[in-house]
N, C-alpha and C positions, 0 to 999 in steps of 0.2 A: 621512202616516205610511206607512212602507214596509210592503207586504204581506208576510206571513210564509208564505203558502200555497205558494210554490214549494219551500220546504224542509220543509213540514209536511204531507206527503202520507201519512205512516205511519198515522194513525188511519183514513183512508178506505180505505187498502189492507187493513188488518186487518179492518175491518168487511166489506168486499167479499169477502175470503177466507173469512170465516165463512159469509156468505150462500151462497158457492159450494159449501157442503156439499150443497146440493140437487143440484148437478151430480155429486157423488160417487155419489149414489143412481142416477142415470142410467147413469153409467159402470160402476158395479158390476153393474147389471143386464145391461148389454151384455156384460160379461165372464163373468158367472156362469151365465147360462141355457144357453149353448152346452154348457158342461161338465156342467151338472146333467142335462140331458135326454139326454146321451149317456153318463152314468155307467152302469156295469154294473148297479147295484142299481135305478136308475130304469127302465132298459129291462126288467129282469126283473120288476119290480113292476107296471108299467103296460102293457108291451108295446105301445108306441104305434106306429101306422102313420106313414108319412112325412107324410101330410096332418095327422095329429094333432100331430106334432112341430112342423110348420109353424104350426099354429093356436096352440100354446102360445107361440110367438115372436110371431106377428102380432097377437094380441089386445092385447098390451102397447102396441104402437104405435097401435092403434085407440083405446085408452083415452087415450093421450097426445094424440091429435088433438083429442078433446073437451075434455081438460083445458086445453090451450093456448087453445082457443076460449073457454072460460069464464073463463080467468084475466084476460082483458082487462077485461070488465065488473067482475069481482071486485076487480081492482087499482084501478080507478077509484072504486068505491064503498066498499070496506072499507079501502083503503090497501095499500101494498106489503107491510108486515110481516105483517098479518093474512092476506093471501093466501098468503104463504110458509108461515106456520104451518098454514093450511088444507091446502095441498098436502102438507106433511110428515105431517099427521095421516091424510090419505087414504092416503098411501103406507104408513104403519104398518099399517093395516088390510089392505091388499093383500099386504104382505110376510108378515104373520102367517098369512093364508090359504094362501099358497104354501108356507110352512114346514110347516104342519100338514096339507097336502093328503092326503086319503085316496083320492082318485080324480082323474082328469083334469079332471072338471067343477069340482072345488075349485080346481085349478090354473088353469083358464081364468078363473074369477072373480077369483082373487087377482091374476093377471097384468093383467087389465083394470082392476081398481081401482088397482093400483100404477101402471099407465100413466097413469091419470087424474091421480094425484097428481104424477107426474113432469111431465106436461103443464103443470100449474100452475107448477111450479118452474122449468122451463127457459125458460118464457116470461117470467115476472115477474122472475126474478133478474137477468138482464142489464140490464133496465130500472132496477131498484133500484140496481144498481152504477153505471150511467151517471149517474144523478141524484145520487149521492153524491160521485162522483169529480171531482177537479180536471181540467180539460181536458188538462193536460200528462201525466196518467197514465191517461186514460180508455181508450185502446187497450189498455194493459197490464192494466187492471182488468177490462175486459169479456172479454179473452182468458183470464182466470182460469177462466171457465166451462169451456173445453175442457181446461185444465190439470187442473182438479179432476176432470173426467170421466176423464181419463187416470189420475189417482190411483185412482179407483174401479175402473177396468178392471184396473189393475195388482194391486190387492188381491184382486179377484175371481179373477183368473187363478191367482195363487199359492195363495189359499185353496182353490180348487177342486182344484188339483194336490195340495195337502196332504191334503185329504179323500179324494181318489182313491187316493193312495199308502198312507194310514194306516188306512183302514177297509176291511174286506173287502166283497166283492160281496153278501154276505148281510146287510149292515147298511145301513139307510136313512140313517144318518149320512153316508154317502158323498155325499148331495145335500142333505139337510135342513139340516145345519149351514151349508153354504155359502149356502143361500138365507136362512137365519135371520139371518146376520150383517148383511144389508142393513138390517134394522130398526134397528140401533144408531145409525148416524148420523142417521136420520130422527127418532129420539127426542131426540137432542141438539139438532137443529135446531129442532124444535117447542118444546122446553123453554126455549130460550135466545133465540130470535129477538126476542121481545117486549122484551128488555132492550136491544136495539139501536135506533139512531135511525130514525125514519120519514123517508121521502124529503122533503127541504125543498120540492121542487117540488109534491108532493102536498099538503103542509100549506098552502102559500101558495094553491094552486088551490082549497082548500076553506075559505078565509077565515081560516086560522090563521096570520096574518102574523107575529105576534111569536114564535110557536113555530118557524116556519120560519126566521126570522132567527137565533134562538138556536141552532138546529141547524146552520145554515151556519157560525156562528162557532165552535161546538165542533169541527166537522169540519175547519175550515180555518185557524183562528187562535187556538187555545187558549181559546176562549170570548170573545174580544175582538170585540164587536159593532160597534165603531167602525173595525175594520180596513178599509182602503181597498178591498181586493179583495172582501171579504165584502159591503160595501155596494154595490159595483158589480154583483156577481153577484145580490144580492137585488133590486136595481132592474131588472136585465135579465130575471130570471125573472118579475117582476110585469108588465113591459111585454109580454113574450112571451105570457104567459097571457091578458092583456087582448086582445092582437091576435088570438090563436087563437079566443077566445070570440066575437070580432066577425066574423072573416073565414074561419076554417077550419071543417072538418066538425064539426057539433054532434051528430051521431048516427052510428052505424055504417053506416047506409044511405048517408049522405053520403060515406063513404069511396069509394063506387062512383060517386056522382053528381058529386062535386067533382073536376075534372080534376087539380089539383095533388095532392090526397090520394090519388087512385087511382094516379097515377104512382108515388108513393112506396110505396104498398101493393104494387103489382105488382113493383117492384124488390125489396122485402124478401122477399115470398113466393117469388119466382123464385130468389133467391139461396139461401134455405133449402132449397127443393125440389131445386135443383141439387146441393147438398151431399149430400143423401140419395141422389140418383140416381148419385153416383159409385160406389156399391156398398160403402161403408165398413161399413154395418150388416150386409150379407151376409157379409163376411169375419169380422166379430165373432161373429155368431150361428151361422154354419154352418162355422166353421173346422175342427171335427173331421171333418165330411163332406168338405170340400174337400181337407184334408190327406190324408185316407184315400185319396182318389182318386189321390194321388201316391205311395201306398205308405208313408205315415207313420202309425205306430200312435198310439193315444190318449194314452199316457203322454208320448211325445215331442211330440205336438201341444200338450199343456198347457205343456210346458217352453218350446217355441218361441213360443207365444203370450205367455208371461211375459216373455221377452226382447223380443218386439215391443212390449209395453207399456212397458218401460223405455226403449226407443228413442223411442217416441212422447212420453214425458215430456221427454226431452232436447230433442226438436224443439219441443215446446210452450214450454219455457223459453226457447229461442232466439227464438221468436216474441214472447213477452212482453217480452223485453229489447230487441227491435229495432223493434217495430211502430210505436211512436210516432215513430220516426225515418225509416223507409223508406216509410211509407204503406200503404194497403190494396189499392188496385185492381190494381196490377201484380203484387203478391205473389199475389193470388188468380188472376190470369190465368196466371202462371207455374206455380202449384201445380196448376191444372187440366190444363195441358199435360203436366206430369210424371206426374200421376195417369193420364192417358190412355195415356201411353207404357208405364207399368208394367203396367197392365191388359191392354194389347195383347200385351205379351210373355208374361204369364201365360196368356192365352187361346191363344196360339200353342203354348205348351208343353203345355197340356192336349190340344191337337189332335195334336201330334207324338207325345206320350207318353200315349195314351188310358188311362182308368182300367182297371187290371187287366191291361193288355197288357205291362207291363214293370215290373221292379223296379230300374230304373236309379237308383242312389244319387246320381249327379251331377245328374240331372234333378230329383230331390227337393230337393237342396240349392239348386239354382238357383231352384226355385220358392219355397222359403222365403226366399231372399235378395230375390227380387222383391217378395214380400208385405211384407217388412221395409222395403224402399225406398219402397214405396207408402205404408206407414203413416207413415214419416218425412215424406214430402212432404205428405201430407194434414194431419198434426198440426202442421206448421210454417206452414201457409198456410190452406187453406179451412176446416178445422175451427174454429179459434178466430176467424178473421176474419169468418166469416159472421155471427156475433153482433155483433162490433164494428162492422161496416159497417152 
């Protein structure tokens, strides 16, 4: 019987796209917090020092570190769906605390808890997507994580700009509304994820073979359990799991003791760390400060960040459309070289035109252009490909 899965990838893609709502939360937070903590009302209300503003940003990533660490055991024990729901519920609590913050301490707590939830989501969702997707679209599906992150950043930037423009500095709506919006997609994700299929691999790994086969058939062959590709994939998953149980790491400690496991662990961690070390988060979180150094005011900073978010989405769409054809490794190498070039140019410009020393409009526009080019390069390569690889 001819396999239908080559032309029946729509269900997997749609399920994976919904799961990527978790990435919208991360992207929204990346985009919203920079504008929120630099809005006039926030500054007037809390009068934060530079260190306090930095802490508001950094406690989120600290929470995400622990969330990603706990998501592994949770995903193995509870399953992928329940872990996604758990991450979304934790994020809702954190988002609500941020929105209702009456002091910086409330905001610190909300940021840390929201980060914990996002850590769960950004770790488990690419795994869930990869285990659902047909190999022919696996690159595109896992690249959805970065694309949806870009959607979140885009919405955050323009929502923040709208709040900044339409609410006076005397109103806390200038930052509370933009922070509150992030709870909405988390509620949708938590409410609906349990209606979606569990990972076939997790089901088979936990002795639920018939349910795993049934899920594979629904995803790849309109429920036909006798489909040739479905049967081959089912047998391969069972064989792989049996081999792993017999030969591969049986505990997290063995990830460090087993040479093969440690090599893969080191590669995965190094790639993800290198992505963060490019400085992309610094540009997202501190764009108002960076742009201010080049003589660009807050209102125009929000506008330029919005345009940058649109350009990033275009770049991510190009990546999704091409990555299963062009491969991962050389695209990542080329992206890193381009990122290095654009950051070098930006650094030279800050040195030649130091903060406050000039109001050179040409220099300001050149700096904006370089940050846009950097965002395009990152979004087309290292951003989405780090999860795919």
